[in-house]
C-alpha positions as CSV (number, residue, x, y, z in Angstrom):
1,M,0.3,0.0,-0.1
2,W,2.7,1.8,0.8
3,Q,4.5,2.0,-2.6
4,V,1.6,2.3,-4.4
5,S,0.4,5.5,-2.4
6,S,4.0,7.2,-3.0
7,I,4.2,6.1,-6.8
8,L,0.6,7.9,-6.8
9,A,1.9,10.8,-5.0
10,A,4.9,11.0,-7.5
11,F,2.3,11.0,-10.2
12,W,0.3,13.4,-9.1
13,L,3.1,16.0,-8.3
14,M,4.3,15.0,-12.1
15,Q,1.1,16.0,-13.8
16,V,0.7,19.4,-11.8
17,T,4.1,20.3,-13.0
18,V,3.3,19.2,-16.2
19,M,0.3,21.6,-16.7
20,L,2.0,24.6,-14.9
21,L,4.4,23.7,-17.7
22,L,2.2,24.0,-20.2
23,H,0.8,27.7,-19.1
24,H,4.0,29.2,-18.5
25,G,5.2,28.1,-21.6
26,N,2.4,30.5,-23.1
27,T,3.2,33.1,-21.5
28,A,6.2,34.5,-23.7
29,P,7.0,33.1,-26.9
30,G,10.9,32.1,-25.8
31,R,9.6,29.8,-23.3
32,W,6.8,27.7,-25.5
33,W,9.5,25.4,-26.7
34,P,11.3,24.1,-23.5
35,C,8.0,24.4,-21.3
36,Y,6.4,22.0,-24.1
37,L,9.9,19.4,-24.7
38,T,10.3,19.5,-20.4
39,A,6.2,19.3,-19.9
40,T,6.6,15.9,-22.7
41,G,9.6,14.2,-20.8
42,L,7.8,15.0,-17.6
43,G,4.1,13.2,-19.1
44,V,6.4,10.3,-20.6
45,L,7.8,9.7,-16.6
46,S,4.2,10.0,-15.1
47,T,2.6,7.2,-17.7
48,V,5.7,4.8,-16.8
49,A,4.2,5.9,-12.8
50,V,0.8,4.7,-13.7
51,M,1.7,1.7,-15.8
52,R,3.6,0.6,-12.3
53,V,0.8,1.7,-10.5
54,F,-1.2,-0.8,-12.4
55,M,0.7,-3.8,-11.9
56,L,0.4,-3.2,-7.9
57,M,-3.5,-2.4,-7.6
58,N,-6.7,-3.3,-9.9
59,A,-6.0,-1.2,-13.0
60,N,-9.7,0.7,-13.1
61,L,-9.4,1.8,-9.6
62,G,-5.4,2.7,-10.1
63,Q,-6.5,4.3,-13.3
64,G,-9.4,6.4,-11.7
65,L,-7.7,7.6,-8.4
66,A,-4.2,9.2,-10.7
67,V,-6.2,10.5,-13.5
68,G,-9.2,11.9,-11.4
69,I,-7.0,13.4,-8.6
70,A,-4.6,14.3,-10.6
71,Y,-7.3,16.7,-12.6
72,I,-8.5,18.2,-8.9
73,L,-4.9,18.9,-8.1
74,S,-4.0,20.4,-11.5
75,Q,-7.3,22.4,-12.0
76,T,-6.7,24.0,-8.3
77,A,-2.8,24.6,-9.3
78,L,-3.7,26.4,-12.2
79,I,-6.5,28.4,-10.1
80,L,-4.0,29.7,-7.8
81,V,-1.2,30.7,-10.1
82,T,-3.5,32.1,-12.8
83,R,-5.8,33.8,-9.9
84,T,-9.1,32.7,-11.8
85,R,-12.1,32.7,-10.0
86,P,-14.1,29.2,-10.7
87,S,-17.7,29.9,-11.2
88,P,-20.6,27.8,-9.3
89,P,-20.6,25.7,-12.0
90,Q,-17.5,24.6,-11.7
91,L,-17.0,24.7,-8.5
92,I,-20.0,21.8,-8.2
93,G,-18.4,20.5,-10.8
94,A,-15.0,19.5,-9.5
95,G,-17.5,18.8,-6.3
96,F,-19.1,15.9,-8.4
97,T,-15.9,15.1,-9.7
98,A,-13.8,14.6,-6.1
99,L,-17.4,12.9,-4.5
100,G,-16.7,10.1,-7.6
101,L,-13.3,9.5,-6.8
102,F,-14.7,8.6,-3.3
103,L,-17.3,6.4,-3.9
104,L,-14.6,5.1,-6.6
105,A,-12.0,4.3,-3.8
106,L,-14.8,2.9,-1.3
107,G,-15.5,0.2,-4.0
108,T,-14.0,-3.0,-3.9
109,P,-13.0,-4.5,-7.4
110,N,-14.7,-8.6,-7.9
């Protein structure tokens, strides 16, 4: 369990970093390629991490938790960095996503 948690945490960190790099790369013309290439490299490494999670736990649960929580964390990071204010429907959608992740984690695969 500890190993899966560590790999998932590394995956989430990589995914948030990828999103922030892609955002940063679009803020000035000279940043696009370096940020894109770095983000792509991290994306490949994060794919390897998810493949390792699939080896250690049920694939649908591992994929759901990996991608779903990465989505929530990436959106939160982008909101904080760009100082945008989500609309009420967006917040409700994020809440439903979090609820879905909670229910997914409660389920016992057959």
